[in-house]
C-alpha positions as CSV (number, residue, x, y, z in Angstrom):
1,M,76.3,12.4,-87.4
2,L,77.4,14.2,-90.6
3,R,75.1,14.0,-93.6
4,I,76.6,14.7,-97.0
5,G,74.6,15.2,-100.2
6,L,76.4,13.7,-103.2
7,S,75.2,14.2,-106.8
8,G,76.2,14.7,-110.4
9,G,74.8,14.4,-113.8
10,I,74.4,11.0,-115.4
11,G,77.7,9.7,-116.7
12,A,79.7,12.2,-114.5
13,G,81.3,9.6,-112.2
14,K,79.2,10.0,-109.1
15,S,79.1,6.2,-108.5
16,T,82.9,6.1,-108.4
17,V,83.0,8.7,-105.6
18,S,80.2,7.0,-103.8
19,S,82.0,3.7,-103.8
20,T,85.2,5.3,-102.6
21,F,83.4,7.0,-99.7
22,S,81.9,3.6,-98.8
23,E,85.3,1.9,-98.8
24,L,86.6,4.6,-96.5
25,G,83.8,4.0,-93.9
26,G,80.9,6.2,-95.1
27,I,77.4,4.8,-94.9
28,V,76.1,5.3,-98.4
29,V,72.4,5.8,-98.9
30,D,72.2,5.4,-102.7
31,G,69.2,7.0,-104.4
32,D,69.6,4.8,-107.5
33,V,69.6,1.6,-105.4
34,I,66.6,2.8,-103.4
35,S,64.8,3.9,-106.6
36,R,65.1,0.3,-107.8
37,E,64.0,-1.2,-104.5
38,V,60.8,0.9,-104.3
39,V,59.6,-0.3,-107.7
40,E,60.3,-4.0,-107.5
41,P,57.5,-6.4,-108.2
42,G,54.8,-6.3,-105.6
43,T,55.6,-2.8,-104.4
44,E,53.4,0.2,-104.1
45,G,55.7,2.0,-106.4
46,L,55.5,-0.3,-109.3
47,T,51.7,-0.5,-109.0
48,K,51.5,3.3,-109.2
49,L,53.8,3.5,-112.2
50,V,51.7,1.0,-114.1
51,E,48.6,3.0,-113.3
52,A,50.3,6.1,-114.6
53,F,52.1,4.8,-117.7
54,G,50.5,1.5,-118.6
55,E,51.5,-2.1,-118.7
56,K,53.9,-1.5,-121.6
57,I,56.5,-0.4,-119.0
58,L,56.7,-4.0,-117.7
59,S,59.0,-6.8,-118.9
60,P,57.5,-10.2,-119.6
61,D,58.5,-11.4,-116.1
62,G,56.6,-8.5,-114.4
63,T,59.7,-6.4,-113.5
64,L,60.0,-2.8,-114.5
65,N,61.4,-2.3,-118.0
66,R,63.5,0.8,-117.3
67,P,64.3,1.8,-120.9
68,A,60.6,1.6,-121.8
69,L,59.7,3.8,-118.8
70,A,62.5,6.2,-119.6
71,A,61.3,6.5,-123.3
72,I,57.9,7.6,-122.1
73,A,58.7,9.5,-118.9
74,F,61.5,11.6,-120.4
75,S,59.5,12.6,-123.5
76,D,58.0,15.7,-121.9
77,D,58.1,17.7,-118.6
78,E,54.6,16.7,-117.4
79,K,55.3,12.9,-117.7
80,R,58.7,13.4,-116.0
81,Q,57.0,15.2,-113.1
82,T,54.4,12.4,-112.8
83,L,57.3,9.9,-112.5
84,N,59.1,12.0,-109.9
85,G,55.9,12.5,-108.0
86,I,55.5,8.7,-107.6
87,V,59.1,7.7,-106.9
88,H,60.5,10.6,-104.9
89,P,58.2,10.2,-101.8
90,L,58.9,6.5,-101.6
91,V,62.6,7.0,-102.0
92,G,62.5,9.6,-99.2
93,Q,60.7,7.3,-96.8
94,R,63.2,4.5,-97.4
95,R,66.1,6.9,-97.1
96,A,64.8,8.1,-93.7
97,E,64.6,4.5,-92.5
98,L,68.2,3.8,-93.4
99,I,69.5,7.0,-91.8
100,A,67.6,6.3,-88.6
101,A,69.4,3.0,-88.3
102,A,72.9,4.5,-88.5
103,G,75.1,5.4,-85.5
104,D,75.4,8.9,-84.0
105,D,79.1,9.2,-85.2
106,A,78.4,8.0,-88.7
107,V,79.1,9.9,-91.9
108,I,76.0,9.4,-94.1
109,V,76.6,9.9,-97.8
110,E,73.3,10.4,-99.5
111,D,73.8,9.6,-103.2
112,I,71.0,11.5,-104.8
113,P,70.9,11.8,-108.6
114,L,68.3,14.6,-108.6
115,L,69.6,16.5,-105.6
116,V,69.6,19.8,-107.5
117,E,66.3,19.3,-109.3
118,S,64.5,18.3,-106.1
119,G,65.7,21.3,-104.2
120,M,67.2,19.2,-101.5
121,A,70.7,20.7,-101.4
122,P,70.2,23.1,-98.5
123,M,69.2,20.1,-96.3
124,F,72.9,19.0,-96.1
125,P,75.8,20.5,-94.2
126,L,78.0,19.6,-97.2
127,V,77.1,19.1,-100.8
128,V,79.6,17.3,-103.2
129,I,79.0,17.5,-106.9
130,V,80.8,15.3,-109.5
131,N,81.1,16.8,-112.9
132,A,82.3,16.1,-116.4
133,D,81.6,18.0,-119.6
134,E,78.6,16.8,-121.8
135,D,80.6,15.3,-124.6
136,L,82.6,13.1,-122.3
137,R,79.5,12.0,-120.4
138,V,77.8,11.1,-123.7
139,K,80.9,9.1,-124.7
140,R,80.9,7.2,-121.4
141,L,77.2,6.5,-121.6
142,I,77.5,5.0,-125.1
143,E,80.6,2.9,-124.3
144,H,79.8,1.7,-120.9
145,R,76.0,1.7,-120.6
146,G,74.8,1.0,-124.1
147,F,73.0,4.3,-124.7
148,T,72.5,5.8,-128.1
149,E,73.8,9.3,-128.5
150,E,70.3,10.6,-128.8
151,D,69.2,9.0,-125.6
152,A,72.3,10.1,-123.7
153,R,71.9,13.7,-124.7
154,A,68.1,13.6,-123.9
155,R,68.8,12.3,-120.4
156,I,71.5,14.9,-119.8
157,A,69.2,17.7,-121.1
158,A,66.4,16.6,-118.7
159,Q,68.7,17.1,-115.7
160,A,70.1,20.2,-114.0
161,T,72.6,22.4,-115.9
162,E,76.2,22.8,-114.8
163,E,75.3,26.3,-113.7
164,Q,72.5,25.0,-111.4
165,R,74.9,22.4,-109.9
166,R,77.6,24.9,-109.3
167,A,75.2,27.1,-107.4
168,V,74.7,24.4,-104.7
169,A,78.1,22.8,-104.7
170,D,80.3,23.2,-101.6
171,V,82.8,20.8,-103.3
172,W,83.2,20.5,-107.0
173,L,84.9,17.3,-108.2
174,D,86.0,17.5,-111.8
175,N,86.1,14.1,-113.5
176,A,87.8,15.0,-116.8
177,G,90.6,12.5,-116.2
178,S,90.8,8.8,-115.3
179,A,88.8,6.9,-112.7
180,D,91.9,6.5,-110.6
181,E,92.4,10.3,-110.6
182,L,88.8,10.7,-109.4
183,V,89.3,8.1,-106.7
184,E,92.3,10.0,-105.4
185,K,90.4,13.3,-105.3
186,A,87.6,11.6,-103.4
187,R,90.1,10.1,-100.9
188,V,91.8,13.5,-100.3
189,L,88.4,15.1,-99.8
190,W,87.4,12.4,-97.3
191,H,90.6,12.6,-95.2
192,Q,91.2,16.4,-95.3
193,R,87.6,17.7,-95.0
194,I,84.9,15.2,-94.3
195,V,86.6,13.3,-91.5
196,P,87.7,16.5,-89.7
197,F,84.2,17.9,-90.2
198,E,82.6,15.0,-88.6
199,H,85.1,15.0,-85.7
200,N,84.5,18.7,-85.1
201,L,80.8,18.3,-85.1
202,D,80.9,15.3,-82.7
203,A,83.3,17.2,-80.4
204,G,81.4,20.5,-80.6
205,E,84.5,22.2,-81.9
206,P,84.5,25.0,-84.6
207,A,86.7,24.9,-87.6
208,R,89.7,27.1,-87.0
209,A,90.7,29.7,-89.6
210,P,94.1,31.3,-89.6
211,L,94.2,35.0,-88.6
212,A,95.2,36.4,-92.0
213,L,93.6,39.0,-94.2
214,V,93.3,37.9,-97.8
215,P,92.3,39.6,-101.0
216,Y,88.6,39.8,-101.7
217,D,87.3,36.5,-103.1
218,P,84.6,37.0,-105.8
219,S,83.1,33.6,-104.8
220,W,82.3,34.8,-101.2
221,P,78.8,36.0,-102.2
222,D,78.0,32.6,-103.8
223,Q,79.3,30.8,-100.8
224,A,77.3,33.0,-98.5
225,R,74.1,32.3,-100.6
226,R,74.6,28.6,-100.0
227,I,75.1,29.1,-96.3
228,V,72.0,31.4,-96.1
229,A,69.9,28.7,-98.0
230,R,71.2,26.1,-95.5
231,L,70.3,28.2,-92.5
232,N,66.9,29.1,-93.9
233,T,66.2,25.4,-94.2
234,A,67.5,24.8,-90.6
235,C,65.8,27.7,-89.0
236,G,62.5,27.8,-91.0
237,H,59.9,30.3,-89.8
238,R,61.8,31.0,-86.6
239,A,64.2,33.2,-88.5
240,V,62.9,36.7,-89.2
241,R,65.6,37.2,-91.8
242,I,69.1,35.9,-92.6
243,D,71.9,38.1,-94.0
244,H,75.5,37.9,-95.1
245,V,77.3,40.4,-92.9
246,G,80.8,41.4,-92.0
247,S,83.7,42.3,-94.2
248,T,83.2,39.4,-96.7
249,A,79.8,41.0,-97.6
250,V,81.5,44.2,-98.7
251,P,82.4,44.0,-102.5
252,G,86.1,44.3,-103.1
253,M,87.2,44.4,-99.5
254,D,90.1,42.3,-98.1
255,A,89.1,40.3,-95.1
256,K,89.7,37.1,-93.1
257,D,88.4,34.1,-95.1
258,V,85.5,33.6,-92.7
259,I,81.9,34.1,-93.7
260,D,79.8,36.0,-91.2
261,V,76.0,35.5,-91.3
262,Q,73.4,37.0,-89.1
263,V,70.2,35.2,-88.2
264,T,67.6,37.7,-86.9
265,V,65.2,36.2,-84.4
266,A,62.3,37.4,-82.3
267,S,64.0,36.7,-79.0
268,L,67.0,35.0,-77.4
269,D,64.7,32.2,-76.3
270,V,64.1,31.5,-80.0
271,A,67.8,31.6,-80.6
272,D,68.3,29.0,-77.9
273,E,65.6,26.8,-79.4
274,L,67.5,26.7,-82.7
275,A,70.7,25.2,-81.2
276,G,69.8,21.6,-82.2
277,A,68.8,22.5,-85.7
278,L,72.0,24.5,-86.2
279,T,74.1,21.6,-85.0
280,S,72.4,19.3,-87.4
281,A,73.2,21.8,-90.1
282,G,76.9,21.7,-89.2
283,Y,77.2,24.7,-86.8
284,V,78.3,24.2,-83.2
285,H,77.3,26.4,-80.3
286,M,79.9,28.7,-78.9
287,P,80.1,30.2,-75.3
288,I,80.1,33.8,-76.5
289,T,76.8,35.4,-75.5
290,A,77.3,39.1,-76.3
291,D,78.8,41.7,-78.6
292,V,80.9,44.5,-77.2
293,S,78.4,47.3,-76.5
294,K,78.9,50.7,-77.9
295,P,78.9,54.0,-76.0
296,N,75.6,55.8,-75.3
297,T,73.4,52.9,-76.5
298,G,71.5,52.2,-73.3
299,D,71.0,48.8,-71.8
300,E,74.0,46.5,-72.3
301,S,71.7,43.5,-72.4
302,L,70.5,44.7,-75.8
303,W,73.9,43.6,-77.1
304,H,73.4,40.0,-76.1
305,K,73.4,37.3,-78.8
306,R,74.1,33.6,-79.5
307,L,77.0,32.4,-81.7
308,H,77.4,29.2,-83.7
309,C,80.4,28.4,-85.8
310,S,80.8,26.0,-88.7
311,A,82.6,22.7,-87.9
312,D,83.5,22.4,-91.6
313,P,87.3,23.0,-92.0
314,G,86.7,23.9,-95.7
315,R,84.4,26.8,-94.9
316,P,84.9,28.6,-91.6
317,T,81.7,30.5,-90.8
318,N,80.3,32.5,-87.9
319,V,76.5,32.5,-87.4
320,H,75.4,35.3,-85.1
321,L,71.8,35.1,-83.8
322,R,70.6,38.5,-82.8
323,V,67.2,39.9,-81.8
324,D,65.2,41.9,-84.2
325,G,65.6,45.7,-83.7
326,W,68.4,45.4,-81.0
327,P,71.3,47.7,-81.6
328,N,73.8,44.9,-82.5
329,Q,71.4,43.4,-85.0
330,L,70.8,46.8,-86.7
331,F,74.5,47.7,-86.7
332,A,75.5,44.5,-88.4
333,L,73.2,45.4,-91.3
334,L,74.2,49.1,-91.3
335,F,77.9,48.5,-91.2
336,V,77.9,46.6,-94.5
337,D,75.9,49.2,-96.3
338,W,78.0,52.1,-94.8
339,L,81.3,50.5,-95.9
340,A,79.9,49.7,-99.4
341,A,78.8,53.3,-99.9
342,N,82.0,54.9,-98.6
343,P,85.2,53.6,-100.1
344,A,87.3,56.0,-98.0
345,V,85.9,54.3,-94.8
346,Q,86.6,50.9,-96.3
347,Q,90.3,51.9,-96.7
348,E,90.3,53.4,-93.2
349,Y,88.9,50.2,-91.7
350,L,91.3,48.0,-93.7
351,A,94.2,49.9,-92.3
352,V,92.8,49.3,-88.8
353,K,92.5,45.6,-89.5
354,R,96.0,45.3,-90.9
355,Q,97.5,47.1,-87.8
356,A,95.4,44.8,-85.5
357,E,96.6,41.7,-87.5
358,Q,100.2,42.7,-87.1
359,G,99.9,43.2,-83.3
360,A,97.7,40.2,-82.5
361,G,100.4,37.5,-82.7
362,G,97.9,35.1,-84.3
363,S,95.3,35.6,-81.5
364,V,91.8,36.2,-82.8
365,E,90.8,37.6,-79.4
366,A,93.6,40.1,-79.5
367,Y,92.8,41.0,-83.1
368,V,89.1,41.7,-82.2
369,A,90.1,43.7,-79.1
370,A,92.5,45.9,-81.0
371,K,89.8,46.9,-83.4
372,E,87.3,47.8,-80.8
373,P,88.3,51.5,-80.1
374,W,87.8,52.2,-83.8
375,F,84.4,50.5,-83.7
376,A,83.3,52.6,-80.8
377,E,83.7,55.7,-82.9
378,A,82.5,54.1,-86.1
379,Y,79.2,53.2,-84.6
380,R,78.3,56.9,-84.2
381,R,79.7,57.8,-87.6
382,A,77.7,55.0,-89.3
383,W,74.5,56.1,-87.7
384,D,75.2,59.8,-88.7
385,W,75.5,58.5,-92.3
386,A,72.3,56.5,-91.9
387,D,70.4,59.5,-90.7
388,A,71.7,61.7,-93.5
389,S,71.1,59.2,-96.2
390,G,67.7,57.9,-95.0
391,W,69.1,54.4,-94.6
392,R,66.8,51.6,-93.5
393,P,67.5,47.9,-93.2
394,G,66.5,46.3,-96.5
395,D,64.7,43.1,-96.8
């Protein structure tokens, strides 16, 4: 099962994407629909809303008068929080019931208007955000939903900003064009990323990234932050710390377009306990159980680890689970800081990587093996630098 979080500001076009995914076979769990269900006449939700905001939010037939509720609830932050505190738990309970009824191979599309505001984005292996600029959204709300301009802008202002949405978006769908154009973007996303993602997850297969060094991507740190947030949610208290490591963590350095993340755990038993949670988060277990040990580092078992890789073809990721204080865990942290502090070493390592790439014939295994002699010496040099500089692993 693959769960996708879908969101976007009011008037952005989220419903069009949701409908497209449904037509293509996704099981859509629509937050708007559920929000209406949980406040129908006779429900616990409607009773609590009347208790909080008064009978003036009811229509003559006893149903909820949504514009009347909105006029009150969106007038200040405290009232909006009261509304959310009533409705969100009820929506969450109903959403969980619908998901539990779906098949194991389903793609669940959770259409959540307040995905960002509720802090739920890290719960999903993939987050899709639909966006349009404010003036266009206001125009749509006036023309198609009968809003006044003042009401439209007030609703938009009460929701997350574009910057906040971009921070959680794995996929950003711009809806500045026609509805047909947005539908086509959604269809391409479904077939080229979502379906392969679900297939890989079901088969236990990692996403394959081409063996090619690419120029440093300034978005890598933001992508890594989303991954770390997702892993923090999946691992919870069992993770001692989670860090962006590897070449993509070194500012300005060319690298393979693969994000490496290290989850530090108290033991390999804890790492094994996390396998199910990581699979649910989109990361499949790999048979690799150790890093290559470095000379004069003692017991080779201290280089053991667990490895999970993303099933998402749009974001190849390696998740290394290593034990706190073991040499491989410490070296992963040290290596990033050593390279960042020493541009000459960066260039040296880049030359090694380029030579390894040329001789690997597209084989990742050959590429890794070709770099290993350099790493054996780099390990000692990095620790010499650490001792001289007083380096300690930061928090």
